[in-house]
N, C-alpha and C positions, 0 to 999 in steps of 0.2 A: 638750406636744402628744403625742398617741399616735403611736408610730412603731416598727414592728417590722422595719423595713428594715435591711439591713446599713449600718453607718455609714461609708461610703466614697464617694468621688466621683472619677470618672475624668473629668478635664477635657476630654480630646478627645471622649469619648462625649457629654458634656454639650453641648459646642460643636456637634458634628455634629447633635444633636437640635434645637438652636436654629436652625441653618441650614435644616434640613428643615422645621421649623415655619414659618419665614418664607417659604421657597420653595414649599412645597406646601400646607400647612394653611391659611395665611392667604390665599394667592392662589387656590387651586383648590377648597378644601373649603367646605362650608357649615356654619356653627356656629349652632345654634338653641338658645336658652335656653328651657327649659320654664317654664310659668307658676307651678307650685307647687314648694315645697320637698319633698324626699323624705328622710325620716329626718334632717332638719336640714341637708341639702345642697342647693345649687343644682345643677341637672342640665342638662347640655348634650348635645345630639345632634350628632355630628360625622359628616357624610355627604359623599360625593363621591369617596372613595378606593376602594380595592379592596373594602373592607367598611365598614359603618357601625359606629361606636363610641359609647359613652356616657362622658362625663367628669363626675365629681362634684367639687364644690368646696365646702368648708365656709366659709360667709361670715365666721365668727368665728375661722377658722384653728385650730380645735380638733382637726383631723385633716388630714393631707396630702391633696391632691387625688388622685383615682384615676381610672383609665381601664380600659375593658374590653378593650383591645387586648392581643395576646400580648406585645408588647415591654414594656409596663408591668409585666406579671407576671413577666417573665424577665430579659432583659438590662438594661433600664432599672432594674429593681429592684436589681440588683447594682451597676451602674455609675453611675447618676445619681439614686439615692434614689427611683426610681419615676417620675421625670419623663420621660415619653415625648413625642414631638413633638405629640401631640394635646392633652395637658395644657398644654404650653408654648404652643401656638397659642391655646387657650381663654383662658389667663391673659393673654397678650399682647393679645388682642382685647377684653378687658373691663377697663376702667380700674379698676373697684372691686376687682379681684382681682390686679392686676399685682404688688402688694407681695408676694404669695405666691411670686413667682419668686425672692425672696431666698433661700429654702430651697435652691435649686439652686446658689447661689453661696457658701453658708456651709460 
């Protein structure tokens, strides 16, 4: 799998993002899957927060999921291999992609 992220994992930061995903993203946000693949990725629009974001998930796990939020590009990139609350929320809400959460635990 292609991965240019720092190979570290802060367990508290990861757990905090999981709780925020469960508390806010899954309960308050709207997650809409786009009809078409874009560059081989399944694309989700995440709306209902302070800003709207886009999460991309590769269905064959050839690349890590990514999100357009600032956290995914900054703190989450360093602490949780890029897994922000939006990515976690999208993966939790889609049974076919839940297995990709394993990356946040390995």
